[in-house]
N, C-alpha and C positions, 0 to 999 in steps of 0.2 A: 422607546423601541431600542432593543439591544442591538449592538453593532453586529452586522452579518446576517440579521434576520430580515426577511422581506416584509413581515407584518408585525403588529404589536405582540402577538402571541406566538411568534415563530414563523414557520413556513406556510401556515394556513390562516385564512381569514377567521377572525373571531369577533366577539361582541364589541370589543373596543374599536376595531377597525370599522365595523358597521356604524357605530355611534359617531365616529369621526368622519363620516362621509362628507359632511358639510365642508370640512377643511380640504378634502381632496378634490371636490367637484365644483362647488358653488363660487368660491372667491374669484377664480379665474374668469368666470362668466360675468360676474358683477363688475370686475375690474375692466373688462372689455366694454361693457355697456356704458360705464361711466368715464371711460378713457383715463383711468388712473391705475396706479400700481401699488398694492399694499404688500404683497408677498413676492419675494424674488428668490430664485434658486441660490443666489449668493448668500442671502441672509438666512435661509432655511433649507440647507442642502439635504438634510435627513428627512425632513417632512416632504420635500419635493420628491425624493427617491421613493418614499413610502407611497405617496399619492400616485406616482407613475405605476408602481407595482399593483396597487389596488385597482386603479382604473383600467388596467390592461387585463384583468381577470374577466373571462367570458361571462360568468354569472353576474358580475357587476355591470358590465356593458349592457346586458339584457334587461337589467332592472332599473337603471337610471333613466330619468326623462330625457328626451332628445335635446341635445345641446342647442341646436338652432332655435327651437321653440323657447327655451329658457332665455336665450340671448335676446330674442325679439321682445319677450315679455319685460325683461329688465330695462332694455333700451326705451320701450314705451313708457314705463314708469318714470324713468329718469327724465325723459323729455317732458312728461306731464308735470313733474315737480318744478321744472325750470320755467315752464310757461305760466304757472300760477302766481 
Protein backbone atom coordinates (compact mmCIF):
# COMPACT_ATOMS: atom_id res chain seq x y z
CA UNK A 1 0.00 0.00 0.00
CA UNK A 2 1.39 3.38 -0.99
CA UNK A 3 1.58 5.99 1.75
CA UNK A 4 -1.42 8.31 1.79
CA UNK A 5 -3.74 5.86 0.06
CA UNK A 6 -6.69 4.27 1.85
CA UNK A 7 -6.57 1.01 -0.10
CA UNK A 8 -4.06 -1.01 -2.06
CA UNK A 9 -5.20 0.47 -5.35
CA UNK A 10 -5.67 4.05 -4.17
CA UNK A 11 -8.86 5.59 -2.84
CA UNK A 12 -11.17 2.82 -4.04
CA UNK A 13 -11.43 -0.83 -3.07
CA UNK A 14 -10.00 -3.18 -5.70
CA UNK A 15 -9.31 -6.89 -6.14
CA UNK A 16 -6.25 -6.88 -3.87
CA UNK A 17 -8.29 -5.41 -1.02
CA UNK A 18 -10.99 -8.01 -1.53
CA UNK A 19 -8.43 -10.82 -1.61
CA UNK A 20 -6.89 -9.51 1.63
CA UNK A 21 -10.20 -9.51 3.53
CA UNK A 22 -8.86 -12.38 5.62
CA UNK A 23 -6.19 -10.09 7.05
CA UNK A 24 -8.69 -7.35 7.81
CA UNK A 25 -11.46 -9.32 9.48
CA UNK A 26 -10.69 -12.84 10.59
CA UNK A 27 -7.49 -12.66 12.72
CA UNK A 28 -9.01 -10.37 15.35
CA UNK A 29 -11.94 -12.76 15.79
CA UNK A 30 -9.70 -15.83 16.03
CA UNK A 31 -7.42 -14.01 18.48
CA UNK A 32 -10.37 -13.18 20.72
CA UNK A 33 -11.69 -16.74 20.57
CA UNK A 34 -8.30 -18.22 21.48
CA UNK A 35 -7.39 -15.42 23.90
CA UNK A 36 -4.08 -14.73 22.16
CA UNK A 37 -2.66 -11.85 20.14
CA UNK A 38 -0.84 -12.28 16.82
CA UNK A 39 -1.26 -8.91 15.18
CA UNK A 40 -0.90 -5.62 17.02
CA UNK A 41 -1.28 -2.08 15.80
CA UNK A 42 2.23 -1.38 17.06
CA UNK A 43 3.76 -4.12 14.89
CA UNK A 44 1.58 -3.54 11.82
CA UNK A 45 0.37 0.08 11.80
CA UNK A 46 -0.19 0.36 8.04
CA UNK A 47 -2.05 -2.94 7.83
CA UNK A 48 -4.18 -1.88 10.80
CA UNK A 49 -4.99 1.45 9.16
CA UNK A 50 -5.90 -0.27 5.89
CA UNK A 51 -8.08 -2.80 7.74
CA UNK A 52 -9.93 0.00 9.54
CA UNK A 53 -10.57 1.81 6.25
CA UNK A 54 -11.67 -1.39 4.54
CA UNK A 55 -13.98 -2.59 7.32
CA UNK A 56 -15.60 0.83 7.62
CA UNK A 57 -16.85 0.78 4.01
CA UNK A 58 -20.61 0.25 3.92
CA UNK A 59 -20.48 -2.36 1.16
CA UNK A 60 -17.94 -4.38 3.13
CA UNK A 61 -20.03 -4.17 6.30
CA UNK A 62 -23.04 -5.47 4.37
CA UNK A 63 -21.08 -8.37 2.90
CA UNK A 64 -19.11 -9.85 5.78
CA UNK A 65 -20.64 -12.51 8.01
CA UNK A 66 -21.77 -11.28 11.45
CA UNK A 67 -18.86 -10.95 13.86
CA UNK A 68 -20.79 -12.43 16.81
CA UNK A 69 -21.58 -15.61 14.88
CA UNK A 70 -17.97 -16.07 13.78
CA UNK A 71 -16.70 -15.47 17.30
CA UNK A 72 -19.10 -18.06 18.73
CA UNK A 73 -18.05 -20.55 16.03
CA UNK A 74 -14.31 -20.13 16.67
CA UNK A 75 -14.75 -20.25 20.45
CA UNK A 76 -16.66 -23.51 20.11
CA UNK A 77 -13.95 -24.99 17.85
CA UNK A 78 -11.22 -23.88 20.23
CA UNK A 79 -12.99 -25.38 23.25
CA UNK A 80 -13.65 -28.64 21.40
CA UNK A 81 -9.97 -29.01 20.51
CA UNK A 82 -8.90 -28.54 24.11
CA UNK A 83 -11.41 -31.06 25.41
CA UNK A 84 -10.23 -33.78 23.03
